[in-house]
C-alpha positions in Angstrom: -16.3 -25.8 -16.3 -13.9 -25.2 -18.9 -15.2 -26.2 -22.7 -18.8 -25.6 -21.7 -20.2 -22.2 -22.9 -21.9 -21.2 -19.4 -23.4 -17.4 -18.8 -20.4 -17.1 -16.6 -17.7 -17.8 -19.2 -20.2 -15.7 -22.0 -19.6 -12.6 -19.8 -16.1 -13.4 -18.8 -15.6 -13.3 -22.7 -17.8 -10.2 -23.3 -15.7 -8.0 -20.4 -12.3 -9.0 -22.4 -13.4 -8.4 -25.4 -14.8 -5.0 -24.7 -11.6 -4.0 -22.6 -9.7 -4.6 -25.8 -11.9 -3.0 -27.8 -11.1 -0.1 -25.4 -7.4 -0.3 -25.4 -7.4 -0.5 -29.4 -9.7 2.9 -29.5 -6.9 5.1 -28.5 -9.5 8.4 -29.5 -12.3 7.9 -26.9 -11.8 8.9 -23.4 -11.3 5.8 -21.3 -12.8 7.0 -18.2 -15.9 8.0 -20.4 -15.5 4.6 -22.1 -15.7 2.1 -18.8 -18.6 4.1 -17.8 -21.1 3.1 -20.7 -19.7 -0.2 -20.7 -21.7 -2.2 -18.2 -25.3 -0.9 -20.1 -23.5 -1.9 -23.3 -22.4 -5.6 -21.9 -26.0 -5.7 -20.0 -28.7 -4.2 -21.5 -32.5 -3.4 -21.4 -34.6 -2.9 -18.4 -34.5 -7.0 -17.1 -31.5 -9.1 -15.6 -30.2 -11.4 -18.0 -28.0 -13.6 -15.6 -29.5 -12.2 -12.3 -32.9 -10.5 -11.3 -31.8 -7.5 -10.5 -30.3 -5.8 -13.9 -28.7 -3.2 -11.7 -26.8 -5.7 -9.7 -25.4 -7.4 -13.0 -24.5 -4.4 -14.2 -22.6 -3.3 -10.6 -20.9 -7.0 -11.0 -19.9 -5.9 -14.2 -18.4 -2.7 -13.5 -16.1 -4.4 -10.8 -15.0 -7.3 -13.3 -14.2 -4.3 -15.8 -12.0 -3.0 -13.3 -10.3 -6.0 -12.5 -9.7 -6.6 -15.9 -7.8 -3.5 -16.7 -5.5 -4.4 -13.8 -7.4 -2.3 -11.1 -8.4 -2.9 -7.6 -11.8 -4.7 -7.0 -14.1 -2.6 -4.5 -16.7 -3.4 -2.3 -20.5 -2.1 -2.6 -19.9 0.4 0.1 -17.6 2.4 -1.8 -19.6 4.8 -4.6 -16.7 6.3 -6.4 -17.1 6.2 -10.1 -16.2 3.0 -12.3 -13.4 5.3 -13.5 -11.9 6.1 -10.0 -7.9 5.9 -10.6 -8.6 4.6 -14.2 -5.1 6.2 -15.3 -3.2 3.9 -13.3 -4.7 1.1 -15.7 -3.3 3.7 -19.0 0.7 3.1 -18.2 1.9 0.3 -19.9 4.4 -0.5 -17.4 2.0 -1.6 -15.0 2.3 -4.6 -13.0 -0.1 -6.8 -11.5 -0.9 -5.9 -7.9 -1.9 -7.9 -5.2 -4.5 -9.5 -4.2 -4.6 -10.9 -7.6 -7.6 -13.5 -7.0 -10.4 -11.0 -5.7 -14.2 -12.1 -4.7 -16.5 -9.3 -5.7 -18.6 -9.7 -2.4 -22.2 -8.8 -3.8 -21.9 -11.2 -6.5 -21.4 -14.0 -3.7 -24.1 -16.3 -2.9 -23.4 -16.8 0.6 -22.9 -20.7 0.2 -22.5 -22.9 3.5 -19.1 -24.4 4.1 -19.9 -27.5 4.8 -23.0 -29.0 5.3 -24.4 -33.2 5.6 -28.1 -33.3 4.2 -30.5 -36.1 4.3 -32.4 -36.0 0.6 -35.5 -37.2 -0.7 -33.8 -40.3 -1.7 -33.7 -41.6 2.1 -36.1 -44.5 2.2 -36.1 -44.9 5.9 -34.7 -48.4 5.9 -34.9 -50.6 8.8 -30.9 -50.9 9.0 -30.5 -47.1 9.7 -27.0 -47.5 9.6 -26.4 -43.8 9.1 -27.4 -43.5 13.1 -25.4 -46.2 14.3 -22.2 -45.1 12.9 -22.9 -41.5 13.8 -20.3 -40.5 17.0 -22.5 -37.6 18.3 -25.9 -38.9 18.2 -26.7 -36.5 15.7 -29.0 -38.2 13.0 -32.0 -39.7 13.9 -35.0 -41.3 12.0 -38.2 -39.3 11.6 -40.9 -41.9 12.5 -43.6 -39.4 10.9 -42.0 -38.6 8.1 -39.8 -41.6 7.1 -36.7 -40.1 6.8 -33.4 -39.7 8.9 -32.9 -36.2 10.5 -29.5 -34.6 11.2 -29.5 -32.7 13.9 -27.2 -29.6 12.8 -26.2 -28.3 16.0 -25.0 -31.7 17.0 -23.1 -32.8 13.2 -19.6 -32.3 12.7 -19.4 -33.3 9.4 -17.4 -36.4 9.2 -19.4 -38.0 6.5 -19.6 -41.2 8.1 -23.3 -41.5 7.1 -22.8 -40.8 3.6 -20.1 -42.9 3.2 -22.8 -46.0 4.7 -25.9 -45.2 3.1 -27.5 -48.1 0.9 -28.9 -45.7 -1.4 -26.7 -42.7 -1.6 -29.5 -40.8 0.0 -26.9 -38.5 2.2 -25.1 -36.1 0.4 -21.9 -33.9 1.9 -22.6 -30.2 0.2 -19.6 -28.0 0.2 -18.8 -24.6 -1.3 -17.6 -25.2 -4.6 -14.8 -22.4 -3.9 -13.4 -23.5 -0.9 -13.8 -27.3 -2.0 -12.0 -26.5 -5.4 -8.8 -24.9 -3.1 -6.2 -27.4 -2.3 -4.8 -24.7 0.1 -7.9 -24.1 2.7 -7.4 -20.7 1.9 -11.1 -19.6 1.7 -13.2 -19.3 4.6 -16.4 -17.2 5.5 -16.7 -13.3 6.6 -18.8 -12.0 8.9 -21.9 -11.9 6.4 -21.2 -15.4 5.4 -19.7 -14.1 2.0 -16.3 -15.8 0.8 -13.2 -14.5 1.8 -9.6 -15.2 1.1 -6.4 -15.7 3.2 -3.9 -14.6 1.0 -1.4 -15.4 3.4 -2.8 -18.9 2.1 -3.5 -18.4 -1.2 -1.1 -19.2 -4.1 -3.3 -17.8 -6.7 -3.8 -21.6 -8.3 -7.6 -20.0 -10.0 -9.3 -22.7 -8.7 -11.9 -21.0 -6.8 -12.3 -19.0 -10.0 -13.3 -21.8 -12.6 -15.3 -23.1 -10.0 -17.2 -20.5 -8.4 -20.9 -21.0 -10.1 -21.7 -17.6 -9.5 -19.2 -15.9 -10.9 -18.1 -14.2 -8.2 -14.3 -14.4 -8.1 -12.3 -12.7 -10.8 -8.0 -12.4 -11.5 -6.7 -9.1 -12.8 -5.6 -9.1 -16.8 -3.3 -7.0 -18.2 -5.2 -6.9 -21.3 -5.2 -3.1 -21.9 -1.7 -2.6 -20.7 -0.6 -5.2 -23.5 -2.4 -3.6 -26.3 -1.3 0.4 -25.3 2.1 -1.4 -25.2 1.8 -2.3 -28.8 0.3 0.3 -29.8 3.2 2.9 -28.3 5.6 1.4 -30.6 7.2 -1.1 -28.0 8.2 -4.6 -29.7 6.6 -6.7 -27.7 7.0 -10.8 -28.0 4.6 -13.5 -27.2 6.0 -16.4 -25.5 3.4 -19.0 -25.8 2.8 -21.9 -22.8 2.7 -25.5 -24.1 -0.5 -25.8 -23.4 -1.5 -23.7 -26.6 -2.2 -26.8 -28.6 -6.1 -26.8 -29.4 -7.0 -24.0 -27.3 -8.2 -21.8 -29.8 -10.0 -24.7 -32.1 -8.9 -28.0 -34.0 -7.9 -26.2 -37.1 -5.7 -23.5 -35.5 -2.3 -24.6 -36.2 0.9 -23.2 -34.9 1.5 -21.3 -38.4 -2.2 -19.5 -37.6 -1.4 -18.6 -34.4 1.7 -17.2 -34.5 0.4 -15.1 -38.3 -2.8 -14.3 -35.9 -0.2 -12.6 -33.4 1.9 -10.7 -35.8 -1.6 -9.4 -37.1 -2.2 -7.8 -33.9 1.1 -6.4 -33.8 3.5 -8.6 -32.0 6.8 -8.8 -33.2 7.4 -12.5 -33.2 6.1 -15.6 -31.2 8.1 -18.0 -29.3 7.2 -21.3 -27.7 7.6 -21.8 -24.3 8.3 -25.3 -24.9 11.5 -23.7 -25.7 12.0 -22.9 -22.1 10.7 -26.3 -20.9 13.5 -28.0 -22.7 16.4 -25.3 -21.1 14.0 -26.1 -17.6 14.6 -30.1 -17.7 17.9 -29.8 -18.7 18.4 -27.3 -15.5 16.7 -29.8 -13.2 18.2 -32.8 -14.7 21.7 -31.7 -13.7 20.9 -30.3 -10.0 18.9 -33.9 -9.2 21.9 -35.5 -10.3 24.5 -33.4 -8.8 22.0 -32.9 -5.2 20.1 -35.7 -4.4 20.4 -37.6 -2.3 23.6 -36.1 -1.3 22.5 -32.7 -0.4 18.9 -33.0 -0.7 16.7 -35.9 0.2 14.4 -35.2 -2.5 14.0 -32.9 -5.5 10.4 -31.1 -6.3 10.2 -29.7 -9.9 10.1 -26.1 -10.5 7.9 -25.4 -13.3 3.9 -24.7 -11.6 4.8 -21.6 -9.7 1.4 -22.6 -7.2 2.8 -25.8 -6.4 6.0 -24.5 -5.6 4.9 -21.5 -3.7 2.7 -24.4 -1.6 5.2 -26.4 -0.8 7.4 -23.5 0.3 4.9 -22.3 2.3 3.5 -25.3 4.1 7.1 -27.2 4.4 9.0 -24.0 5.2 12.0 -26.8 6.5 12.2 -28.6 3.0 12.2 -25.3 0.8 15.4 -26.3 -0.9 14.0 -29.4 -2.0 12.0 -27.5 -4.5 14.5 -27.0 -7.9 15.7 -23.7 -8.1 15.8 -24.2 -11.8 14.1 -21.3 -13.6 10.9 -21.9 -14.9 10.2 -22.2 -18.7 8.5 -18.9 -18.9 11.4 -17.0 -17.3 13.9 -18.9 -19.5 12.0 -18.3 -22.2 11.6 -14.8 -21.3 15.3 -14.4 -20.9 16.3 -16.1 -24.5 13.7 -13.3 -26.0 15.9 -10.6 -24.2 19.2 -12.2 -25.1 18.3 -12.2 -28.5 16.5 -8.8 -28.8 17.8 -6.7 -26.1 15.0 -4.1 -26.2 11.9 -6.5 -26.2 9.1 -6.5 -23.8 7.6 -10.1 -23.3 4.2 -11.4 -22.6 4.1 -14.9 -21.7 0.7 -16.5 -22.9 -0.9 -19.3 -21.3 -3.3 -21.3 -19.1 -2.2 -20.3 -15.6 -3.7 -17.6 -13.3 -0.7 -18.3 -11.5 1.6 -17.4 -13.6 0.4 -13.8 -13.1 1.8 -14.2 -9.3 5.1 -15.4 -10.5 6.0 -12.2 -12.7 5.2 -9.7 -9.5 8.1 -11.2 -8.4 10.9 -8.6 -8.2 13.4 -11.6 -9.7 11.2 -12.2 -12.4 9.8 -8.7 -13.6 13.1 -7.7 -15.8 12.4 -11.0 -17.7 8.5 -11.0 -18.3 6.8 -8.0 -19.2 2.9 -8.7 -19.0 0.9 -12.0 -18.5 -2.3 -13.0 -20.5 -4.5 -16.2 -20.4 -5.3 -18.0 -23.6 -8.9 -16.7 -22.5 -8.0 -13.1 -22.1 -6.3 -13.9 -25.6 -9.5 -15.0 -27.3 -11.3 -11.6 -26.0 -8.5 -9.9 -28.0 -8.6 -11.9 -31.2 -12.3 -11.3 -30.9 -11.9 -7.3 -30.5 -9.9 -7.4 -33.7 -12.6 -9.8 -35.5 -9.3 -12.2 -36.2 -10.5 -15.6 -37.6 -7.7 -17.8 -36.7 -9.3 -20.7 -38.7 -8.9 -19.1 -42.2 -5.9 -16.8 -41.7 -3.0 -18.2 -44.3 -0.4 -19.5 -42.5 3.4 -18.6 -40.9 5.6 -21.1 -42.9 7.8 -20.1 -39.6 5.0 -21.3 -37.1 6.6 -24.1 -35.2 10.2 -23.7 -33.3 13.0 -26.0 -32.4 11.4 -27.9 -29.0 11.6 -31.3 -28.1 8.3 -33.9 -27.8 9.4 -33.9 -24.0 9.9 -30.0 -23.9 5.6 -29.5 -25.2 4.7 -32.2 -23.2 5.2 -30.2 -20.1 1.8 -29.2 -20.4 0.0 -32.4 -19.1 0.2 -34.0 -15.8 3.4 -36.4 -15.6 5.3 -34.3 -18.7 7.5 -32.4 -16.7 8.9 -35.7 -14.8 9.3 -37.4 -17.8 11.4 -34.7 -19.5 13.7 -34.2 -16.6 14.2 -38.4 -16.2 14.4 -38.3 -20.2 17.5 -35.9 -19.9 19.2 -38.1 -16.7 18.7 -41.4 -18.9 20.4 -40.0 -21.3 23.4 -39.0 -19.7 23.4 -41.0 -17.1 22.3 -44.1 -18.6 23.7 -46.0 -15.1 21.4 -44.0 -12.9 17.7 -44.9 -12.1 15.4 -42.5 -11.0 12.4 -43.1 -8.7 9.6 -40.2 -9.6 6.5 -39.3 -7.6 4.0 -37.1 -8.8 0.6 -35.4 -7.7 -1.8 -33.1 -9.4 -4.2 -30.8 -7.9 -2.5 -28.8 -4.3 -4.6 -31.5 -1.9 -3.0 -33.9 -3.5 0.3 -32.1 -3.8 0.0 -31.6 -0.1 -0.1 -35.2 0.7 3.1 -35.9 -1.4 5.0 -33.6 0.2 3.7 -34.5 3.8 4.7 -38.0 2.6 8.3 -36.8 1.4 8.5 -34.9 4.6 8.4 -38.2 6.5 10.8 -40.1 4.5 8.5 -41.9 2.1 10.1 -40.5 -1.1 13.9 -41.0 -0.5 16.0 -39.8 -3.3 13.0 -39.1 -5.4 12.2 -37.1 -7.9 8.8 -35.2 -7.1 6.2 -33.6 -9.8 3.8 -31.3 -8.5 0.9 -30.1 -10.8 -1.8 -27.2 -8.9 -4.3 -28.0 -11.6 -5.6 -31.3 -11.9 -4.5 -32.3 -15.2 -1.9 -30.7 -15.5 -1.3 -27.1 -17.4 -4.5 -27.9 -19.7 -6.1 -27.3 -16.8 -5.4 -24.2 -15.8 -7.8 -21.1 -14.5 -7.0 -19.2 -17.8 -8.2 -22.4 -20.4 -10.7 -22.7 -22.9 -11.0 -26.5 -23.9 -12.3 -29.6 -22.1 -8.9 -30.9 -20.4 -9.2 -34.5 -21.9 -9.1 -32.8 -25.5 -6.5 -30.6 -24.5 -4.3 -33.0 -23.1 -4.3 -35.1 -26.6 -4.1 -31.9 -28.4 -0.8 -31.6 -26.5 0.0 -34.7 -27.0 -0.3 -34.7 -31.0 1.5 -31.9 -31.7 4.0 -32.8 -29.0 4.6 -35.8 -31.3 5.3 -33.9 -34.4 8.7 -32.8 -32.4 11.6 -33.2 -34.5 13.7 -34.3 -31.5 12.2 -36.7 -28.7 14.6 -35.5 -25.7 14.9 -32.0 -23.9 18.8 -32.2 -24.0 18.4 -32.6 -28.0 17.3 -28.8 -29.2 19.1 -26.4 -30.8 18.7 -24.2 -28.1 20.1 -26.1 -25.3 23.5 -24.8 -26.1 22.1 -21.3 -25.0 21.5 -22.8 -21.3 24.4 -21.8 -19.6 24.2 -17.8 -20.8 20.7 -17.9 -19.4 21.4 -19.0 -16.0 24.8 -17.3 -14.8 
């Protein structure tokens, strides 16, 4: 639903804005302020989004807690919203699992999967739906002239839907479960959606596909702002997918100026880290494939790499051990500024999961999405279109490094480095976008179908520009990234000035 201002996007933006305002207002007691916010966001006596105004406010209350990094609660808990609020008022607070949460009393309890005959059924003479059903579950009802499915017999195979000449039979699935590429969403005893956290990789696709807004992730908006207010030198590391996210007129120079206006010490493009990652993966591939490894998967998408290691543990070593662009950029910043705090700002919910790892915590202090960042800008009335450009708004990143944000970009950057350094070497590439397709690719690789290949996996269909924290339509975002990438002074990742820093950062 990116790019469509639905009621869900509207309420999410209000929550991020109000949490940011609460953080900036250091004088007002946080516990009192959070209790008042549901009434500010949902005013009046009549619900704006649901029939029950009290239910709306309860849901908003849990969203506010999650936006402050606090645990999601059940309807049975009667503690005030400010319960344990002091935990959010610590700038060093990291994300604590679970990251992706279902607000149960906001969930519609959608059925997991059902095959239905619609009004489009013509009761045709051929009735092929009846003929192909392996369980004799569908019959033509002579009284109303339409086919009828016995749900007790139906095994949801979908053959009847496939063969219907009128497309009158549909397969209806719970949207969050359908969007989950690792099949981590099921139902609890009350029919509400439930996440199996042993399977979940925090890609956030359920979050953006739930039409009831019942799924939300945690945020560090409050902690980032308080860190800046405390006098910390907080540096922003902005992911390559930023191009176009804050509007077509918002250039890198304007974004940098706006970030500095908020109090950030400086802004770095994570495309720098993407260049370093591509160079490291290129060398690893040349050294290890196929002599030591049958194939190698890229490392930059945490949801893809975690999925591959969880579901194919015997091939976990085939996923590149190269540091991700986020981590490399953070290391570079802290190498240059030892006392820095680093906040990664990007499109991805799974980066929050990556930052929770003990091996990454010392590098990345906070993670925000573009959507959350927009709430901060709004809270401070920052007009990004009219702000004066910062002349140093562009870093020396390559076209290929900036292209990491779109599907196919990572493999292109890695093979570009290999082709430049080892022109006699040919690299075969397979890539997949969306975790379901990524699973299929890994299954095929495990079966020996990709010997010596470089595999690129992207959890979000379209690449990072389709992440759960993006704002713009995916196609528009892909175009914006491509146009910005072409403005780079270098084509290949191995040609930038920062490449000489790689050895210092990976030791």
